[in-house]
C-alpha positions as CSV (number, residue, x, y, z in Angstrom):
1,M,260.6,146.7,78.8
2,M,257.9,144.2,77.6
3,V,255.8,144.7,80.7
4,D,256.0,148.5,80.4
5,C,254.9,148.3,76.7
6,A,252.0,146.1,77.5
7,L,250.7,147.7,80.7
8,E,251.6,151.4,80.4
9,P,248.5,153.5,80.4
10,R,247.8,155.0,77.0
11,S,247.8,158.8,77.1
12,V,246.4,161.2,74.5
13,L,250.0,161.8,73.2
14,A,250.6,158.0,72.8
15,S,247.4,157.5,70.9
16,N,248.1,160.5,68.6
17,V,251.6,159.0,67.8
18,A,250.1,155.6,67.1
19,R,247.5,157.1,64.7
20,A,250.2,159.0,62.9
21,K,252.3,155.8,62.5
22,N,249.3,153.9,61.2
23,A,248.6,156.6,58.6
24,K,252.3,156.4,57.5
25,S,251.9,152.6,57.2
26,H,249.0,153.1,54.8
27,E,251.0,155.6,52.8
28,L,254.0,153.1,52.6
29,A,251.7,150.3,51.4
30,E,250.2,152.6,48.7
31,H,253.7,153.6,47.7
32,L,254.9,149.9,47.4
33,A,251.8,149.0,45.4
34,H,253.0,151.4,42.6
35,Y,256.0,149.1,42.1
36,D,254.3,145.8,42.6
37,P,250.8,145.5,41.1
38,F,250.2,142.3,43.0
39,F,251.2,143.7,46.4
40,S,247.8,143.3,48.0
41,N,246.8,140.0,46.5
42,E,246.9,138.0,49.7
43,E,244.7,140.5,51.5
44,L,242.3,140.7,48.6
45,L,242.1,136.9,48.4
46,L,241.0,136.7,52.1
47,R,238.5,139.5,51.6
48,T,237.0,137.7,48.6
49,A,236.8,134.4,50.4
50,F,235.5,135.6,53.8
51,G,233.9,139.0,53.1
52,Y,234.7,142.3,54.8
53,N,234.8,140.9,58.3
54,T,236.8,138.4,60.5
55,L,239.6,137.0,58.3
56,G,238.7,139.4,55.5
57,M,239.5,142.6,57.4
58,P,242.5,144.6,56.3
59,K,245.7,144.1,58.4
60,L,246.3,147.8,58.8
61,G,242.7,148.6,59.4
62,T,240.7,151.0,57.3
63,H,242.5,154.2,56.3
64,G,239.9,156.5,57.9
65,G,238.8,154.2,60.7
66,V,241.9,154.8,62.8
67,D,240.6,158.4,63.4
68,N,237.8,157.0,65.6
69,I,240.4,155.5,68.1
70,D,241.4,157.6,71.0
71,A,243.3,157.1,74.3
72,R,240.2,156.0,76.1
73,S,239.3,153.3,73.6
74,L,242.9,152.0,73.7
75,Q,242.9,151.9,77.4
76,Q,239.5,150.0,77.4
77,F,240.9,147.5,74.9
78,M,244.0,146.9,77.2
79,M,241.8,146.4,80.3
80,E,239.6,143.9,78.5
81,N,242.3,141.9,76.8
82,I,245.5,142.0,78.9
83,T,244.2,139.9,81.8
84,P,245.6,137.0,83.7
85,K,243.5,134.3,82.0
86,K,244.5,135.6,78.5
87,C,248.2,135.9,79.3
88,L,250.6,133.3,78.0
89,I,254.3,133.7,78.8
90,V,256.9,131.5,77.0
91,G,260.7,131.7,76.9
92,A,263.6,130.1,75.0
93,G,267.2,129.8,76.1
94,V,266.3,130.2,79.7
95,H,269.1,128.8,81.8
96,N,267.4,128.9,85.2
97,H,263.7,128.1,85.1
98,N,263.0,129.0,88.7
99,E,264.7,132.4,88.3
100,F,262.6,133.0,85.2
101,V,259.3,132.1,87.0
102,D,260.3,134.4,89.9
103,L,261.0,137.3,87.5
104,V,257.6,136.8,85.8
105,K,255.9,136.9,89.2
106,E,257.8,139.9,90.3
107,R,257.0,141.9,87.2
108,I,253.4,141.0,86.4
109,G,252.3,139.2,89.5
110,E,250.7,142.5,90.6
111,I,248.1,142.5,87.8
112,L,244.8,142.5,89.6
113,P,242.5,139.6,88.7
114,V,239.8,141.8,87.1
115,P,236.5,140.1,86.2
116,E,237.0,138.4,82.9
117,H,234.7,139.6,80.2
118,V,232.7,137.0,78.4
119,Y,234.2,137.3,74.9
120,E,233.3,135.1,72.0
121,R,235.2,135.7,68.8
122,T,233.0,135.7,65.7
123,P,234.0,132.6,63.7
124,A,235.1,133.1,60.2
125,S,232.5,132.0,57.6
126,Y,233.6,131.1,54.1
127,I,231.6,132.7,51.3
128,G,233.8,132.4,48.2
129,G,233.2,134.4,45.0
130,E,235.1,136.4,42.4
131,Y,237.0,139.7,42.5
132,R,238.8,141.4,39.6
133,T,241.0,144.5,39.9
134,W,242.8,146.2,37.1
135,A,246.5,147.0,37.5
136,E,248.8,148.9,35.2
137,S,250.8,145.8,34.2
138,P,251.3,143.6,31.1
139,Q,251.0,140.6,33.4
140,T,247.9,138.9,34.8
141,N,247.9,137.1,38.1
142,I,245.2,134.5,38.8
143,T,244.6,133.0,42.2
144,L,242.1,130.1,42.5
145,A,241.4,128.8,46.0
146,F,238.9,126.7,47.9
147,E,237.9,126.3,51.5
148,S,240.2,123.7,53.1
149,C,240.6,122.9,56.8
150,P,241.5,124.5,60.2
151,W,244.6,123.8,62.3
152,N,242.9,121.1,64.4
153,S,241.7,119.1,61.4
154,E,243.0,115.5,60.6
155,D,243.7,116.6,57.1
156,I,246.2,119.4,58.0
157,F,249.3,117.4,57.1
158,A,247.7,116.0,53.9
159,S,247.2,119.6,52.9
160,F,250.8,120.5,53.5
161,V,252.0,117.5,51.5
162,A,249.6,118.4,48.7
163,A,250.9,122.0,48.7
164,T,254.5,120.7,48.7
165,I,253.8,118.4,45.7
166,L,252.5,121.4,43.8
167,G,255.3,123.7,45.1
168,N,256.6,127.0,43.9
169,A,258.3,127.9,40.7
170,S,259.4,131.1,38.9
171,S,261.1,131.6,35.6
172,S,263.4,134.2,37.2
173,R,264.3,132.3,40.4
174,R,264.9,128.8,39.2
175,N,267.9,128.1,41.3
176,H,266.6,129.7,44.6
177,P,265.8,127.6,47.7
178,G,262.2,126.4,47.6
179,Y,261.9,126.8,43.9
180,G,263.0,123.3,43.0
181,R,263.0,121.6,39.6
182,Y,261.0,118.6,40.7
183,N,257.7,120.0,41.9
184,R,254.7,120.2,39.7
185,A,254.6,124.0,39.5
186,S,258.1,123.8,37.9
187,Q,257.8,120.7,35.7
188,N,254.1,121.0,34.6
189,L,253.7,124.8,34.4
190,V,256.8,127.0,34.3
191,Q,259.0,124.6,32.2
192,K,256.2,123.2,30.1
193,H,254.3,126.4,29.1
194,N,256.1,129.5,27.9
195,Y,253.2,131.7,29.1
196,V,253.6,130.8,32.8
197,D,256.1,133.0,34.5
198,R,255.3,132.1,38.0
199,A,253.2,129.5,39.8
200,N,252.8,128.6,43.5
201,A,250.6,126.7,45.8
202,V,248.2,128.6,48.1
203,N,247.8,127.0,51.5
204,H,246.5,129.1,54.5
205,H,245.2,127.7,57.8
206,F,243.4,129.4,60.6
207,S,241.6,128.2,63.8
208,D,238.2,128.1,62.0
209,T,238.9,127.3,58.4
210,G,241.5,127.5,55.7
211,L,242.2,128.0,52.0
212,F,243.9,125.7,49.4
213,G,244.6,126.5,45.8
214,I,247.0,127.7,43.2
215,S,248.3,131.1,41.9
216,V,249.7,131.6,38.4
217,E,251.1,134.6,36.7
218,G,251.9,135.3,33.0
219,P,251.3,137.6,30.0
220,G,247.9,139.2,29.9
221,A,247.3,137.9,26.3
222,N,247.4,134.3,27.7
223,S,245.0,134.9,30.5
224,A,242.6,132.2,29.4
225,D,245.4,129.7,29.0
226,L,246.7,130.5,32.5
227,M,243.3,129.8,34.0
228,K,243.0,126.5,32.1
229,S,246.4,125.4,33.2
230,A,245.8,126.3,36.9
231,V,242.5,124.3,36.9
232,E,244.1,121.3,35.3
233,E,247.0,121.3,37.7
234,L,244.7,121.3,40.7
235,H,242.6,118.5,39.2
236,E,245.8,116.4,38.6
237,L,246.3,116.3,42.4
238,T,243.2,114.0,42.6
239,K,244.9,111.5,40.3
240,H,247.8,109.0,40.7
241,I,250.8,110.2,42.7
242,T,253.9,108.2,42.4
243,S,255.7,106.9,45.5
244,E,258.9,108.8,44.5
245,E,257.0,112.1,44.1
246,L,255.2,111.6,47.5
247,Q,258.5,110.8,49.3
248,R,260.3,113.7,47.7
249,A,257.6,116.1,48.9
250,K,257.6,114.6,52.4
251,N,261.4,115.0,52.7
252,H,261.3,118.6,51.5
253,L,258.5,119.4,53.9
254,K,260.3,117.8,56.9
255,M,263.5,119.7,55.9
256,E,261.5,123.0,55.9
257,I,260.0,122.2,59.3
258,A,263.4,121.4,60.8
259,L,265.1,124.5,59.4
260,N,262.3,126.7,60.6
261,N,262.4,125.3,64.2
262,A,266.2,125.5,64.3
263,D,265.8,129.2,65.1
264,H,265.1,130.1,68.8
265,G,262.6,132.8,67.9
266,N,260.6,130.6,65.5
267,R,260.6,127.7,67.9
268,L,259.4,129.9,70.7
269,E,256.5,131.2,68.5
270,E,255.6,127.7,67.5
271,V,255.4,126.6,71.1
272,A,253.1,129.5,71.9
273,R,250.9,128.9,68.9
274,N,250.7,125.2,69.7
275,Y,249.6,125.8,73.3
276,M,247.1,128.5,72.4
277,T,245.6,126.4,69.6
278,H,245.6,122.9,70.9
279,G,246.2,123.3,74.7
280,H,249.3,121.1,74.4
281,L,252.5,120.9,72.4
282,T,252.4,119.1,69.1
283,F,255.4,120.4,67.1
284,H,257.7,117.5,68.1
285,Q,255.2,115.2,66.3
286,Y,255.3,117.0,62.9
287,A,257.8,114.6,61.2
288,E,255.8,111.5,62.2
289,K,252.6,113.1,61.0
290,V,254.1,114.0,57.7
291,D,255.5,110.4,57.2
292,A,252.0,109.0,57.9
293,V,250.4,110.8,54.9
294,T,249.6,108.5,52.0
295,A,248.9,109.3,48.3
296,A,245.3,108.3,48.9
297,D,245.1,110.9,51.7
298,V,246.2,113.6,49.4
299,N,243.8,112.5,46.6
300,R,240.9,112.4,49.1
301,Y,241.7,115.8,50.6
302,V,242.1,117.6,47.3
303,S,238.9,115.9,45.9
304,R,237.0,117.1,48.9
305,V,238.4,120.7,48.7
306,L,237.7,121.0,44.9
307,G,234.1,120.0,45.5
308,G,233.4,123.2,47.3
309,K,232.7,126.8,46.1
310,P,235.8,128.4,44.5
311,T,237.3,131.9,45.3
312,L,238.8,133.6,42.2
313,L,241.0,136.6,42.4
314,V,242.2,138.2,39.1
315,T,244.7,141.1,39.1
316,G,246.5,142.7,36.1
317,G,245.9,144.4,32.8
318,A,243.8,141.8,31.0
319,I,241.4,140.8,33.7
320,N,238.5,140.6,31.2
321,L,240.1,137.6,29.3
322,V,239.9,135.3,32.4
323,P,236.9,133.0,32.5
324,A,234.3,133.6,35.2
325,V,234.2,131.7,38.5
326,S,231.1,129.8,37.2
327,D,233.1,128.6,34.2
328,V,235.8,127.3,36.7
329,Q,233.3,125.1,38.4
330,R,232.2,123.7,35.0
331,M,235.8,123.0,34.1
332,L,236.4,121.1,37.3
333,N,233.2,119.0,36.8
């Protein structure tokens, strides 16, 4: 079934069905956005940070751009990308390895070794900046992020520990898993300030670069206070971190890694991503790498990140009350 889906020639009928499905996906996204004013925040953050290209492109494509795709262009894409050198096959729960290898050879061994096209993916370039979009909501959501590090960086585990120290917190989900009482988002923001309804760390990594920051949400009338609290909390990560807080964050992070890799499907995806990113498997070293992170590593990493150009995304009904991105840089300095 998988081979048929990957290699079956794309007909005019198949391309028309795919375009209709894509249009429905856009309609569904627009429908859900009516009920959640912050539905597109993650996509808007990436677009603000990287521009309207590479990592900033919309996940579903542009609404009208799909009309330019036909059966011929789909077939051309398949011929250029589904090739032996670009093919990686992994399996979990395989009881007989030799049988699995024979099955793979039988099903896709007939793929002709076509000349591989020289393809160089355009690397993502961080630009930063500011984007504000009004939404019919009494709440204001502020996301402040900075360029961090790619997957192959030595600071990758320091970034995850820093994000875990900051954590996630919500006034309505206080007892849910991952919304603990002992992270800084809960203790220093949601529990301390009555105008913070939700706070969470922002931590994205890609093969070229990454983003690190904080997202806060609260009443629009307190937009300026929300901004000030978010900046202060990021700056606090450059100061003293107790050994108890550091160890608690490490334990929580290792538990999340273990629970995630306990599932066959998640572990299979992690193996594939490991091999495609690094050329070898590294997931069995995660716990050791997390334990090796020190408080000084976290301070150094956050200090370096905050020294860069910020990306500010403001969504809600009182977006004009939030200070400009230039003011954020002055506050950090």
